[in-house]
C-alpha positions as CSV (number, residue, x, y, z in Angstrom):
1,M,31.2,-83.2,-173.4
2,C,30.9,-83.2,-169.6
3,E,30.4,-86.5,-167.8
4,G,26.8,-87.4,-167.3
5,T,25.3,-85.2,-170.0
6,P,23.4,-86.7,-172.9
7,A,25.1,-87.5,-176.2
8,S,23.4,-84.8,-178.2
9,V,23.2,-81.1,-177.3
10,E,20.9,-78.6,-178.9
11,F,22.5,-75.9,-181.0
12,R,20.6,-73.0,-182.5
13,L,21.7,-71.7,-185.9
14,R,21.4,-68.0,-186.5
15,S,21.4,-66.5,-189.9
16,R,20.1,-63.7,-191.9
17,E,17.1,-65.7,-193.2
18,T,15.6,-67.0,-189.9
19,R,16.6,-67.4,-186.3
20,S,14.8,-70.5,-185.0
21,P,15.6,-73.7,-186.9
22,R,17.3,-76.3,-184.8
23,L,20.4,-78.4,-185.5
24,T,21.0,-81.4,-183.4
25,S,24.7,-82.2,-182.8
26,G,26.4,-85.5,-182.4
27,A,30.1,-85.8,-181.6
28,N,31.4,-83.4,-184.3
29,D,28.7,-83.1,-186.8
30,F,25.3,-81.3,-187.2
31,F,22.2,-82.8,-188.6
32,L,19.2,-80.8,-189.7
33,G,15.9,-82.3,-188.8
34,G,17.0,-85.6,-187.2
35,I,16.7,-88.0,-190.1
36,D,19.1,-90.9,-190.1
37,F,19.2,-92.3,-193.7
38,F,21.2,-90.6,-196.4
39,F,23.2,-91.0,-199.7
40,L,26.7,-90.0,-200.3
41,I,27.8,-87.6,-203.0
42,V,31.2,-88.7,-204.2
43,Y,33.9,-86.1,-204.8
44,P,37.2,-86.6,-206.6
45,K,39.9,-88.1,-204.4
46,V,37.9,-87.5,-201.2
47,H,37.0,-90.4,-199.0
48,D,33.9,-90.7,-196.8
49,K,34.8,-89.0,-193.5
50,S,32.0,-87.8,-191.3
51,T,34.0,-84.9,-190.0
52,Q,35.1,-83.7,-193.5
53,V,32.9,-81.0,-195.0
54,T,33.7,-82.1,-198.5
55,A,31.6,-85.2,-198.0
56,I,28.0,-83.9,-198.1
57,Y,25.1,-86.4,-197.6
58,M,22.2,-85.6,-199.8
59,S,18.8,-87.0,-200.5
60,P,15.2,-85.6,-200.5
61,L,14.1,-85.0,-196.9
62,R,17.5,-85.9,-195.7
63,P,20.1,-84.1,-193.6
64,C,23.1,-82.3,-195.1
65,L,26.1,-83.3,-193.1
66,V,28.7,-80.6,-192.5
67,S,31.2,-79.8,-189.8
68,A,30.4,-77.7,-186.8
69,K,32.3,-74.7,-188.2
70,A,30.5,-74.9,-191.5
71,A,27.1,-75.2,-189.7
72,K,27.7,-71.9,-188.0
73,T,28.3,-70.0,-191.2
74,A,26.1,-71.8,-193.7
75,T,22.7,-70.0,-194.2
76,V,19.5,-71.8,-193.4
77,R,18.2,-71.2,-196.9
78,E,21.2,-72.9,-198.5
79,M,21.0,-75.9,-196.3
80,Q,17.2,-76.3,-196.8
81,V,17.6,-76.2,-200.6
82,A,20.4,-78.7,-200.4
83,I,18.4,-81.1,-198.3
84,L,14.9,-80.7,-199.8
85,G,15.8,-80.0,-203.4
86,G,14.3,-76.5,-203.8
87,A,10.6,-76.7,-204.2
88,Q,9.9,-78.4,-200.8
89,A,12.3,-76.0,-199.1
90,M,9.9,-73.1,-199.8
91,S,7.3,-74.7,-197.6
92,V,9.8,-75.6,-194.9
93,A,11.2,-72.0,-194.9
94,K,7.7,-70.7,-193.9
95,T,7.8,-72.7,-190.7
96,S,10.3,-71.8,-188.0
97,K,10.2,-75.1,-186.1
98,F,10.6,-78.7,-187.1
99,S,7.7,-80.1,-185.1
100,R,7.8,-83.6,-186.6
101,I,10.2,-86.5,-186.8
102,T,10.8,-88.2,-190.1
103,R,11.9,-91.8,-190.6
104,A,12.7,-93.5,-193.9
105,Y,11.8,-97.1,-195.0
106,T,12.8,-99.0,-198.1
107,I,10.3,-101.1,-200.0
108,K,10.6,-103.0,-203.2
109,I,8.9,-101.9,-206.4
110,E,7.2,-104.7,-208.3
111,A,7.1,-103.2,-211.8
112,N,6.8,-105.0,-215.1
113,P,9.9,-104.9,-217.4
114,G,8.5,-102.0,-219.5
115,K,7.8,-99.7,-216.6
116,A,11.0,-100.6,-214.9
117,E,13.0,-99.6,-218.0
118,E,11.1,-96.3,-218.1
119,A,11.9,-95.7,-214.5
120,R,15.6,-96.4,-215.0
121,Y,15.6,-94.0,-218.0
122,C,14.1,-91.3,-215.7
123,L,16.8,-92.0,-213.0
124,Y,19.5,-91.7,-215.6
125,W,18.4,-88.3,-216.9
126,Y,17.8,-87.0,-213.4
127,R,21.5,-87.8,-212.6
128,A,22.7,-86.3,-215.9
129,Y,20.8,-83.1,-215.3
130,T,22.0,-82.8,-211.7
131,L,25.7,-83.3,-212.6
132,E,25.4,-80.8,-215.6
133,Y,23.9,-78.1,-213.4
134,C,26.4,-78.8,-210.6
135,A,29.3,-78.2,-213.0
136,K,27.7,-75.0,-214.3
137,Y,27.0,-73.6,-210.9
138,F,30.4,-74.7,-209.6
139,A,32.2,-72.8,-212.4
140,Q,30.4,-69.6,-211.3
141,G,32.3,-69.5,-208.1
142,P,31.3,-69.1,-204.4
143,E,30.4,-65.4,-204.5
144,T,27.8,-65.6,-207.3
145,K,24.2,-65.4,-206.4
146,R,22.7,-68.3,-208.3
147,H,19.1,-67.7,-209.6
148,A,16.8,-70.3,-211.0
149,E,17.2,-70.7,-214.8
150,S,14.4,-71.4,-217.2
151,T,13.8,-75.1,-217.9
152,A,11.1,-74.5,-220.4
153,G,10.8,-77.5,-222.7
154,L,13.0,-79.7,-220.5
155,G,10.2,-80.8,-218.2
156,W,9.7,-81.3,-214.5
157,L,12.7,-83.6,-214.2
158,A,15.2,-81.0,-215.3
159,N,13.6,-78.4,-213.0
160,Q,13.9,-80.5,-209.9
161,A,17.5,-81.5,-210.8
162,Q,18.5,-77.9,-211.3
163,Q,17.1,-76.9,-207.9
164,R,18.9,-79.8,-206.3
165,A,22.2,-78.9,-207.9
166,R,21.9,-75.3,-206.8
167,G,21.4,-76.4,-203.3
168,I,24.4,-78.7,-203.4
169,I,26.7,-76.1,-204.7
170,N,25.5,-73.4,-202.3
171,A,25.9,-75.7,-199.3
172,G,29.3,-76.9,-200.5
173,F,30.7,-73.4,-200.8
174,A,29.2,-72.4,-197.5
175,A,31.0,-75.4,-195.9
176,E,34.3,-74.4,-197.5
177,K,33.9,-70.9,-196.2
178,G,33.3,-72.0,-192.7
179,S,36.0,-74.7,-192.4
180,G,38.6,-73.8,-195.0
181,T,38.5,-77.3,-196.6
182,P,38.4,-77.0,-200.4
183,F,35.1,-77.9,-202.0
184,R,35.1,-80.0,-205.1
185,C,32.5,-80.3,-207.8
186,P,30.5,-83.6,-207.5
187,S,31.7,-86.2,-210.0
188,D,29.0,-88.8,-209.3
189,F,25.4,-88.9,-208.2
190,P,23.2,-91.9,-207.1
191,L,20.5,-93.1,-209.5
192,L,17.4,-91.7,-207.8
193,C,14.6,-89.3,-208.4
194,D,11.5,-88.0,-206.6
195,A,8.2,-89.7,-207.0
196,T,4.6,-89.7,-205.6
197,I,3.0,-92.4,-203.6
198,Q,-0.6,-93.2,-202.9
199,E,-2.6,-96.0,-201.3
200,A,-3.7,-98.8,-203.7
201,K,-7.4,-99.8,-203.6
202,G,-9.1,-102.8,-205.1
203,T,-5.8,-104.7,-205.6
204,T,-3.5,-107.0,-203.6
205,Y,-0.8,-104.4,-203.7
206,T,-0.4,-101.8,-200.9
207,Y,0.8,-98.6,-202.7
208,W,1.2,-97.2,-206.1
209,I,4.3,-95.2,-206.9
210,K,4.8,-92.8,-209.9
211,P,8.1,-91.3,-211.0
212,P,7.9,-88.1,-213.1
213,T,7.9,-89.5,-216.6
214,C,6.6,-93.1,-215.8
215,G,3.3,-94.8,-215.1
216,W,2.1,-96.1,-211.8
217,M,4.1,-99.0,-210.4
218,P,2.9,-101.3,-207.6
219,T,4.6,-102.1,-204.3
220,R,3.9,-103.9,-201.1
221,T,4.6,-102.8,-197.5
222,H,6.5,-104.8,-194.9
223,R,6.3,-105.2,-191.1
224,A,8.5,-102.3,-190.1
225,L,6.5,-99.8,-192.2
226,K,3.2,-101.3,-190.8
227,N,4.4,-100.9,-187.3
228,A,5.5,-97.3,-187.9
229,L,2.1,-96.4,-189.2
230,R,0.5,-98.3,-186.3
231,R,2.5,-96.3,-183.8
232,G,0.9,-93.0,-185.1
233,G,3.2,-92.2,-188.0
234,K,1.9,-90.5,-191.1
235,L,3.0,-91.5,-194.6
236,R,4.2,-88.6,-196.7
237,P,2.8,-88.3,-200.2
238,T,6.3,-88.0,-201.8
239,C,8.9,-90.6,-201.9
240,E,12.2,-91.5,-203.6
241,V,12.8,-94.1,-206.3
242,R,16.3,-95.4,-206.7
243,Q,18.1,-98.4,-208.3
244,G,19.2,-101.3,-206.1
245,K,22.4,-103.3,-206.1
246,R,21.2,-105.8,-208.7
247,G,19.3,-103.4,-210.9
248,S,16.0,-103.7,-209.1
249,L,13.9,-100.6,-208.3
250,L,13.5,-99.6,-204.7
251,A,11.3,-96.9,-203.1
252,R,12.3,-95.0,-200.0
253,V,9.2,-93.7,-198.3
254,F,9.0,-91.3,-195.4
255,V,6.9,-91.5,-192.3
256,E,6.4,-88.5,-190.0
257,F,5.8,-88.7,-186.2
258,P,4.7,-85.9,-184.0
259,K,7.5,-84.5,-181.9
260,V,6.7,-84.2,-178.2
261,K,9.1,-83.0,-175.5
262,P,10.0,-85.8,-173.2
263,V,9.9,-85.6,-169.4
264,L,13.1,-86.0,-167.3
265,S,12.4,-88.3,-164.3
266,A,14.6,-89.6,-161.5
267,D,13.1,-93.1,-162.1
268,V,15.7,-94.5,-164.5
269,L,16.3,-97.7,-166.4
270,A,19.9,-98.3,-167.4
271,C,21.3,-100.7,-170.0
272,D,24.8,-102.2,-170.5
273,V,25.9,-104.1,-173.7
274,G,28.4,-107.0,-173.5
275,V,29.4,-110.2,-175.3
276,N,28.4,-112.8,-172.7
277,I,25.1,-111.0,-172.1
278,G,23.9,-109.0,-175.0
279,V,22.0,-106.3,-173.0
280,A,21.8,-106.3,-169.2
281,R,19.3,-103.9,-167.6
282,S,19.3,-102.4,-164.2
283,D,16.0,-104.2,-163.4
284,G,17.7,-107.6,-163.6
285,Y,16.8,-108.5,-167.2
286,K,19.4,-110.4,-169.3
287,S,19.2,-110.9,-173.0
288,K,20.7,-113.6,-175.2
289,P,24.5,-113.5,-175.5
290,L,26.2,-112.1,-178.6
291,R,29.1,-114.6,-178.8
292,P,27.1,-117.5,-180.4
293,L,25.8,-115.2,-183.0
294,L,29.3,-114.0,-183.9
295,N,30.6,-117.6,-184.0
296,Q,27.8,-118.6,-186.3
297,A,28.3,-115.6,-188.6
298,T,32.1,-116.3,-188.8
299,A,31.5,-120.0,-189.7
300,R,28.9,-119.1,-192.3
301,K,31.2,-116.4,-193.8
302,G,34.0,-119.0,-194.1
303,A,31.7,-121.5,-195.9
304,R,30.6,-118.8,-198.3
305,Q,34.1,-117.9,-199.1
306,K,35.0,-121.5,-199.9
307,Q,32.1,-121.7,-202.3
308,R,33.1,-118.3,-203.8
309,H,29.7,-116.7,-202.9
310,R,29.2,-113.1,-202.3
311,K,30.4,-111.7,-199.0
312,K,27.8,-110.9,-196.3
313,S,28.3,-108.9,-193.2
314,S,28.9,-110.9,-190.0
315,R,27.3,-108.1,-187.9
316,T,23.8,-108.5,-189.2
317,A,22.5,-111.0,-186.7
318,V,24.1,-109.0,-183.8
319,K,22.5,-105.8,-185.0
320,Q,19.1,-107.4,-185.3
321,L,19.3,-108.7,-181.7
322,L,20.4,-105.2,-180.5
323,D,17.6,-103.6,-182.4
324,R,15.0,-105.8,-180.7
325,E,16.5,-105.2,-177.3
326,A,16.6,-101.4,-177.9
327,R,12.9,-101.5,-178.8
328,K,12.1,-103.5,-175.6
329,A,14.1,-101.1,-173.4
330,V,12.6,-97.9,-174.8
331,T,9.0,-99.4,-174.7
332,L,9.5,-100.4,-171.1
333,A,10.8,-96.9,-170.2
334,A,7.9,-95.3,-172.0
335,L,5.3,-97.4,-170.2
336,G,6.8,-96.7,-166.8
337,G,7.6,-93.0,-167.4
338,K,11.3,-93.7,-166.8
339,T,14.4,-92.1,-168.1
340,L,16.5,-94.4,-170.2
341,V,20.2,-94.4,-169.3
342,I,22.8,-95.6,-171.9
343,E,26.5,-95.6,-172.2
344,N,27.8,-92.3,-173.6
345,P,28.3,-93.0,-177.4
346,Q,30.9,-90.2,-177.7
347,T,33.0,-91.7,-174.9
348,L,32.8,-95.1,-176.5
349,S,33.9,-93.8,-179.9
350,N,37.0,-92.2,-178.3
351,L,38.0,-95.4,-176.5
352,K,40.4,-98.0,-177.9
353,P,38.3,-101.1,-178.9
354,L,38.7,-103.9,-176.4
355,G,37.5,-107.4,-176.1
356,S,36.4,-109.8,-178.9
357,I,34.0,-107.5,-180.6
358,G,35.2,-104.0,-179.8
359,G,32.9,-101.0,-179.2
360,W,30.6,-101.0,-182.3
361,P,27.7,-103.0,-180.6
362,R,27.5,-100.5,-177.8
363,Q,27.5,-97.6,-180.3
364,H,24.9,-99.3,-182.4
365,Y,22.7,-100.0,-179.4
366,G,23.0,-96.4,-178.2
367,A,22.1,-95.0,-181.6
368,R,19.1,-97.2,-181.9
369,C,17.9,-96.3,-178.4
370,L,18.2,-92.6,-179.3
371,Q,16.3,-93.0,-182.5
372,I,13.4,-95.1,-181.0
373,A,13.2,-92.9,-177.9
374,E,12.7,-89.8,-180.2
375,E,9.6,-91.5,-181.7
376,M,8.2,-92.6,-178.3
377,N,9.0,-89.4,-176.4
378,V,11.4,-91.0,-173.9
379,F,14.2,-89.0,-172.2
380,V,17.6,-90.5,-172.9
381,W,20.5,-89.8,-170.5
382,S,24.0,-90.7,-171.6
383,Q,26.3,-91.7,-168.7
384,H,30.0,-92.0,-168.7
385,P,30.7,-95.8,-168.4
386,A,34.2,-95.6,-166.8
387,R,34.7,-98.2,-164.0
388,S,31.1,-99.3,-164.1
389,S,31.9,-103.0,-164.1
390,I,34.5,-102.9,-161.3
391,T,32.6,-100.7,-158.8
392,C,30.4,-102.4,-156.2
393,P,26.8,-101.1,-156.3
394,A,26.3,-102.0,-152.7
395,C,29.3,-100.4,-150.9
396,G,30.9,-98.3,-153.7
397,H,34.3,-100.0,-153.4
398,C,36.2,-99.7,-156.8
399,D,38.9,-102.2,-157.5
400,K,40.0,-104.2,-160.6
401,A,40.2,-107.3,-158.4
402,N,36.4,-107.1,-157.9
403,R,35.9,-108.6,-161.4
404,R,37.1,-111.9,-162.8
405,G,35.8,-112.4,-166.3
406,E,32.0,-112.5,-166.1
407,V,31.8,-112.8,-162.3
408,F,31.8,-109.7,-160.0
409,H,32.7,-110.3,-156.4
410,C,33.4,-107.3,-154.2
411,M,36.5,-107.7,-152.1
412,A,35.2,-105.3,-149.4
413,C,31.6,-106.4,-148.7
414,G,31.3,-109.7,-150.7
415,F,28.6,-108.6,-153.1
416,H,28.3,-111.2,-155.9
417,E,26.6,-110.7,-159.3
418,H,27.2,-110.8,-163.0
419,A,29.6,-108.1,-164.2
420,D,27.3,-106.7,-166.9
421,T,24.4,-106.5,-164.4
422,V,26.6,-104.7,-162.0
423,A,27.6,-102.2,-164.7
424,S,24.0,-101.4,-165.5
425,Q,23.2,-100.9,-161.8
426,N,26.1,-98.5,-161.4
427,L,25.0,-96.6,-164.5
428,A,21.5,-96.3,-163.1
429,R,22.8,-95.2,-159.7
430,W,25.1,-92.5,-161.0
431,A,22.6,-91.1,-163.4
432,R,19.9,-91.1,-160.8
433,G,22.1,-89.0,-158.5
434,K,22.8,-86.4,-161.1
435,I,19.2,-86.2,-162.3
436,R,18.0,-85.6,-158.8
437,T,20.6,-82.8,-158.5
438,I,19.2,-81.2,-161.6
439,L,15.6,-81.6,-160.5
440,R,16.3,-79.9,-157.1
441,R,17.9,-77.0,-158.9
442,P,15.6,-73.9,-159.2
443,R,14.7,-73.3,-162.8
444,N,14.2,-70.0,-164.6
445,K,13.5,-68.9,-168.1
446,H,17.2,-68.9,-169.0
447,D,17.9,-72.4,-167.6
448,T,18.3,-75.1,-170.3
449,L,18.3,-78.8,-169.9
450,H,20.1,-80.6,-172.8
451,C,18.4,-83.7,-174.0
452,S,19.2,-86.2,-176.8
453,T,15.6,-86.6,-178.0
454,A,14.1,-83.1,-177.5
455,P,14.9,-79.4,-177.5
456,S,16.4,-78.0,-174.3
457,S,13.1,-76.6,-173.2
458,G,11.7,-80.0,-172.4
459,R,9.4,-80.4,-169.4
460,V,11.0,-81.7,-166.2
461,E,9.1,-83.9,-163.8
462,K,9.9,-83.1,-160.1
463,S,10.5,-86.1,-157.9
């Protein structure tokens, strides 16, 4: 990807069914729709590799992850059935554009032991039916046109599992045809099934959830879901019930946001992620450092190991801080009508990890900014971060001697500032210059402007 371009580039998939659905590409993968949560279908002797087409991510209303080559050859109908499970794909196929953004939230189901056991029984049979139909359709080969079989007497559960399995096999063979990587029949499937959700009235609970063969089970909302609905999201009437790590029941609910094309502006707000300053912005803002959080997590992890407790991730506290800072930055950019500038995630993924924490905090922060900006209609510009912390923003002098640890002191003009703040200012300066060049360029109907959060036909604000 060229220097200065956003991390995601729009790609239009053309097939014999339809010509307008959009696929948003990351580094090497294509996601249909823009949904960021998914389950993994495990294949025999195949590990989870995001660039391998044999690992297909599946779940209701979730993207099917395939390689770029497979995305060009797979039909839209096969991918829609694989993602939505058949019945819901019919309604999606009628619309040519995905005009809404979907986000998933997990809430805990507070069911009594009897209903919980009924729900687990439903999950078990849904998985059994899915694997059975997958084996049947896989044995038919890639060239067979798979029609829906009669599930009379088996119930709604078997019908939905059959449509899901047909979509999985069709998408898998399409990926094999496009990439040449052998497709293997799924050997495992997560314990989950579709369910309906409705608002609870006259009770202390927030929602009622009903799997296919069970009664209504109560659940309560949480702050993240409340905030999503408060920001204009709409709760879908369908959800997903699955089993948690310790046998508890969880519901994954889906919230839709209206998709609006963001506006590119030369007024930018740049962010840089570091250890000594978590997030440094070009407006002078400095967040809390990440190093104390990492030290506390390391000490806590050692104490838990001595007591033989379960292991916990040492990155949780850092991710929570970066999530809050990403929300602040995107909100500030939305209020001011600014373009948010971040370090190019693709460039960071290709670099060798340096420092005490490597590159994962920068990638996590960039991904969160892209996700939140998509909901708040903020244009995100990904800038190449090379030499941003050793270049003087005042005179432009670039020299490794300008930086000594956290301190930046220009050897040419004497400019003095924190190194992370200097990096954010350089990112803003470089991005502003390239954006102004684009805004001055005459536009026509064939001109496209690639954006990470909207189609390439997004509106452009002239400065």
